[in-house]
C-alpha positions as CSV (number, residue, x, y, z in Angstrom):
1,M,0.0,0.0,0.0
2,A,1.2,3.5,-0.7
3,S,2.1,5.7,2.2
4,K,-0.4,8.5,2.7
5,R,2.4,11.0,3.4
6,R,2.8,13.8,1.0
7,M,6.1,13.9,-1.1
8,F,5.2,16.7,-3.5
9,R,4.0,20.0,-2.3
10,C,2.4,22.0,-5.0
11,T,3.2,25.7,-4.7
12,S,1.5,27.0,-7.8
13,N,-0.6,25.9,-10.8
14,T,0.4,27.0,-14.3
15,H,-2.2,28.7,-16.5
16,E,-1.8,25.8,-19.0
17,G,-2.9,23.2,-16.3
18,G,0.4,22.1,-15.0
19,A,1.9,22.5,-11.5
20,R,5.1,23.6,-9.8
21,G,6.3,22.7,-6.4
22,R,9.1,20.9,-4.5
23,V,9.8,17.5,-3.2
24,E,9.4,17.2,0.5
25,W,11.5,15.0,2.7
26,D,9.0,12.3,3.7
27,R,8.8,8.7,2.9
28,A,6.3,7.4,0.4
29,A,6.4,4.4,-1.8
30,F,4.2,2.0,-3.8
31,M,3.9,-1.8,-3.4
32,A,6.3,-3.6,-5.5
33,T,4.7,-7.0,-4.8
34,R,1.8,-6.9,-7.2
35,T,1.6,-9.7,-9.8
36,G,-0.7,-10.6,-12.6
37,A,-1.1,-10.2,-16.3
38,A,-0.9,-6.3,-16.0
39,Y,2.3,-6.4,-14.1
40,P,5.8,-7.5,-15.2
41,P,6.9,-10.9,-13.9
42,P,9.8,-11.1,-11.4
43,L,13.2,-11.4,-13.2
44,N,13.7,-15.0,-12.1
45,E,15.2,-16.2,-15.4
46,L,17.8,-13.4,-15.3
47,F,18.5,-14.2,-11.6
48,V,19.2,-17.8,-12.4
49,S,21.2,-17.2,-15.6
50,T,23.5,-14.8,-13.8
51,A,23.9,-16.6,-10.5
52,E,27.4,-17.9,-11.5
53,D,28.2,-15.5,-14.3
54,D,31.4,-13.5,-13.7
55,G,30.5,-10.6,-16.0
56,E,32.7,-7.7,-15.3
57,T,34.3,-8.0,-11.9
58,S,35.3,-5.1,-9.6
59,V,35.5,-4.1,-6.0
60,S,33.1,-1.6,-4.5
61,P,34.5,0.6,-1.7
62,F,31.3,-0.1,0.2
63,P,29.9,-3.2,1.8
64,V,26.7,-4.8,0.5
65,L,23.7,-2.7,1.2
66,D,20.1,-3.7,1.5
67,V,18.9,-1.0,-0.9
68,M,15.2,-1.5,-0.1
69,R,15.9,-0.6,3.6
70,A,18.0,2.4,2.7
71,W,15.1,4.5,1.6
72,E,17.0,7.6,0.5
73,V,19.4,5.6,-1.7
74,W,16.6,3.5,-3.1
75,S,14.6,6.6,-4.1
76,M,17.5,8.2,-5.9
77,L,18.5,4.9,-7.6
78,T,14.9,4.5,-8.8
79,L,15.0,7.8,-10.5
80,L,18.3,6.9,-12.3
81,A,17.2,3.4,-13.3
82,P,13.5,2.8,-12.7
83,G,12.4,-0.9,-12.5
84,I,15.4,-2.4,-10.7
85,E,14.5,-5.6,-8.9
86,H,16.6,-5.9,-5.6
87,R,17.2,-9.2,-3.9
88,N,19.3,-10.0,-0.8
89,G,20.6,-13.2,0.7
90,T,23.4,-15.0,2.6
91,G,26.2,-16.7,0.8
92,P,28.9,-19.2,1.8
93,G,30.4,-18.6,5.2
94,G,27.8,-16.1,6.1
95,S,28.7,-13.5,3.5
96,R,26.1,-10.9,2.7
97,M,24.9,-10.9,-0.9
98,A,22.8,-8.5,-3.0
99,W,21.5,-8.7,-6.6
100,M,20.2,-6.0,-8.8
101,L,18.2,-7.1,-11.9
102,H,16.6,-5.1,-14.7
103,A,14.3,-6.1,-17.5
104,D,16.8,-4.6,-20.0
105,G,19.2,-7.5,-19.2
106,S,21.4,-5.5,-16.8
107,W,22.4,-7.3,-13.6
108,A,24.7,-7.0,-10.7
109,R,25.7,-9.4,-7.9
110,A,27.7,-8.2,-4.9
111,T,29.2,-10.1,-2.0
112,T,30.7,-8.9,1.3
113,R,32.4,-11.5,3.4
114,P,32.2,-11.4,7.2
115,G,34.7,-8.8,8.5
116,D,35.1,-7.1,5.1
117,R,34.2,-3.5,4.4
118,T,34.1,-3.8,0.6
119,A,32.1,-5.8,-1.8
120,T,33.2,-7.9,-4.8
121,V,30.9,-7.0,-7.6
122,H,30.0,-9.0,-10.8
123,Q,27.8,-7.2,-13.3
124,G,26.8,-7.3,-16.9
125,G,24.2,-6.1,-19.4
126,P,23.8,-2.7,-21.1
127,R,24.0,-0.7,-17.8
128,H,26.3,-1.3,-14.8
129,L,23.7,-1.1,-12.0
130,Y,26.1,-1.4,-9.1
131,D,28.2,1.5,-10.5
132,L,25.0,3.6,-10.4
133,L,24.4,2.5,-6.8
134,D,28.0,3.4,-5.8
135,E,27.6,6.8,-7.5
136,V,24.5,7.5,-5.4
137,R,26.3,6.4,-2.3
138,W,29.3,8.6,-3.0
139,R,27.0,11.6,-3.6
140,W,25.2,11.0,-0.4
141,I,28.5,10.8,1.6
142,E,30.1,13.8,-0.2
143,E,27.1,16.1,0.0
144,G,25.4,14.9,3.1
145,E,22.1,14.5,1.3
146,L,20.6,13.4,-2.1
147,P,19.3,16.0,-4.5
148,V,15.9,14.5,-4.8
149,Y,14.9,16.2,-1.5
150,G,14.1,19.8,-2.0
151,A,14.2,19.4,-5.7
152,R,12.0,21.8,-7.7
153,V,9.2,19.9,-9.5
154,T,7.5,20.9,-12.7
155,V,4.5,18.9,-14.0
156,T,3.2,19.6,-17.5
157,P,-0.5,19.4,-18.3
158,E,0.3,16.1,-20.1
159,G,1.8,14.7,-16.9
160,G,5.5,15.0,-17.8
161,T,7.5,15.6,-14.6
162,T,11.0,17.2,-14.2
163,L,12.9,17.4,-11.0
164,T,15.8,19.8,-10.7
165,R,18.2,20.8,-7.9
166,G,21.5,22.5,-8.5
167,G,23.0,20.9,-11.5
168,W,21.0,17.7,-11.1
169,T,18.0,16.9,-13.3
170,A,15.7,13.9,-13.6
171,V,12.9,13.6,-16.2
172,L,10.2,11.1,-15.3
């Protein structure tokens, strides 16, 4: 169920029927567990086919993160690459694992062993999803916040939405 908290505060309506406002810092989300003919199926085949694939291997300076529990990071990542399916689990020896899957064939698998503070990352497909995640995490650390909060929002009469803050822009 969607949160009833307001994330967008409309400050003015345009004479063409659009709206302007800003993103408020408050958590809101939609259920990602819906299934059926009108909803895309889980990416189980991609998950299975990449379970042992090495893809491109790198080391992230951050440990595995449960993105779905890090709401601010998840929100920003969703704006950069909508539709990522996140999975978490435990690997050999109690290592923490995370998978990022996308319908375009992009995937990432990361592992942090007990006692480590980095993650070994394997990824492939047209986009490097874990690189996007690390970019969001660096921005959060360096700036102390993510630009989605406080962003100016412009909604066209047709429903097109643009968020801007400083030099950052997202078109939805």
